[in-house]
C-alpha positions as CSV (number, residue, x, y, z in Angstrom):
1,M,-153.3,-107.0,-68.2
2,R,-154.4,-109.8,-70.3
3,K,-156.4,-112.8,-68.6
4,V,-154.3,-116.1,-68.5
5,V,-156.1,-119.2,-69.5
6,K,-155.4,-122.2,-67.9
7,R,-156.7,-124.9,-70.4
8,K,-157.6,-124.7,-74.1
9,K,-159.3,-127.0,-76.5
10,I,-156.9,-127.9,-79.1
11,T,-156.0,-130.4,-81.9
12,I,-152.5,-131.4,-82.9
13,A,-151.7,-131.5,-86.9
14,T,-148.5,-132.9,-86.3
15,S,-148.0,-136.6,-88.1
16,G,-145.8,-139.2,-86.5
17,K,-145.0,-140.2,-83.1
18,L,-145.7,-137.5,-80.5
19,S,-143.3,-138.1,-77.4
20,L,-144.6,-135.4,-75.5
21,K,-148.2,-137.3,-75.5
22,G,-146.7,-140.6,-74.5
23,G,-145.6,-141.7,-77.9
24,I,-149.1,-141.8,-79.4
25,R,-149.3,-141.1,-83.2
26,G,-150.6,-138.0,-84.7
27,P,-152.5,-136.2,-86.0
28,V,-154.9,-135.6,-83.1
29,E,-158.2,-134.5,-85.1
30,I,-160.5,-134.8,-82.2
31,P,-160.5,-131.7,-80.2
32,Y,-159.5,-132.3,-76.4
33,M,-158.7,-130.0,-73.3
34,E,-154.9,-129.4,-72.9
35,T,-153.4,-127.3,-70.2
36,V,-151.4,-124.3,-71.3
37,D,-148.3,-125.3,-70.0
38,N,-148.1,-128.4,-72.2
39,I,-149.4,-126.8,-75.2
40,G,-146.2,-124.1,-74.8
41,K,-143.8,-127.3,-74.5
42,M,-145.6,-128.9,-77.6
43,I,-145.1,-125.7,-79.4
44,I,-141.5,-125.2,-78.5
45,A,-141.0,-129.0,-79.6
46,G,-142.3,-128.1,-83.1
47,Y,-145.7,-129.4,-82.9
48,K,-148.4,-127.7,-85.0
49,I,-151.4,-126.8,-82.6
50,Y,-154.8,-125.3,-83.3
51,E,-157.0,-123.9,-80.8
52,H,-160.8,-124.5,-81.3
53,L,-162.7,-121.4,-80.3
54,S,-166.3,-121.1,-79.2
55,D,-167.6,-119.6,-82.5
56,G,-166.3,-122.6,-84.4
57,T,-162.9,-121.1,-85.8
58,K,-159.6,-122.7,-85.4
59,V,-156.6,-120.4,-84.4
60,Q,-153.0,-121.6,-84.9
61,L,-151.0,-121.6,-81.6
62,T,-147.5,-119.8,-81.7
63,V,-145.1,-119.1,-78.9
64,Q,-146.7,-115.5,-78.9
65,N,-150.6,-116.5,-78.6
66,F,-150.8,-119.8,-76.7
67,K,-151.2,-118.0,-73.3
68,R,-153.8,-115.3,-74.5
69,E,-157.6,-115.7,-74.7
70,N,-157.6,-115.9,-78.5
71,G,-160.8,-114.6,-80.3
72,K,-161.8,-111.9,-77.7
73,N,-158.8,-109.7,-78.2
74,D,-159.3,-109.3,-82.0
75,M,-162.1,-106.7,-81.5
76,Q,-160.2,-104.6,-79.4
77,T,-157.2,-104.3,-81.7
78,K,-159.3,-102.5,-84.4
79,L,-159.3,-99.2,-83.0
80,E,-159.2,-96.0,-85.0
81,P,-156.5,-93.4,-84.8
82,V,-157.3,-90.4,-82.5
83,K,-157.7,-87.1,-84.4
84,S,-155.5,-84.1,-84.0
85,A,-156.8,-80.8,-82.6
86,E,-156.3,-79.4,-86.0
87,E,-158.6,-81.7,-87.6
88,L,-161.2,-81.4,-84.9
89,K,-161.3,-77.5,-85.5
90,E,-163.2,-77.9,-88.9
91,P,-165.8,-80.3,-89.4
92,P,-165.4,-83.0,-92.0
93,S,-166.8,-81.8,-95.3
94,K,-169.3,-85.0,-95.4
95,L,-170.7,-83.7,-92.2
96,R,-170.7,-80.1,-93.5
97,Q,-172.7,-81.2,-96.6
98,Q,-175.1,-83.2,-94.2
99,L,-175.7,-79.7,-92.3
100,N,-176.4,-77.7,-95.2
101,G,-180.2,-77.0,-95.6
102,V,-180.9,-78.5,-92.0
103,Q,-182.0,-75.1,-90.6
104,G,-184.1,-72.9,-92.6
105,N,-185.0,-73.5,-96.4
106,P,-183.7,-76.7,-97.9
107,G,-181.6,-74.6,-100.3
108,T,-179.9,-72.7,-97.4
109,T,-176.3,-72.9,-97.3
110,E,-175.7,-71.6,-94.1
111,Q,-172.7,-73.3,-92.0
112,I,-173.4,-74.4,-88.7
113,D,-170.3,-74.7,-86.2
114,I,-171.1,-77.6,-84.2
115,F,-167.9,-77.7,-82.3
116,T,-168.0,-74.3,-80.7
117,P,-170.5,-73.8,-77.8
118,R,-173.3,-71.4,-78.1
119,K,-173.3,-68.2,-76.1
């Protein structure tokens, strides 16, 4: 379950009268804290909103990401696919090359099966 953030540090890139902000004129270039509910209303109204993250980067907020804790979930989405059982039976060729010559003489080409337990 994702953590829901109550407030975010944002800027508004939309120019002109911002009726949802009391009629002030945009863009609002100085970051300020705004509730997630108000951010959602502004995005639906067509405002271009940017969240300012703690590492100094800016993320454009959309209907899909304005409730998320942006920046922290990015690391979790870069997962490698799980290998199938057939791929795990044979060690990869690079690993086999690294294992050649480890035991015995440097010129030995004895293969070691690291995936089968020893008896």
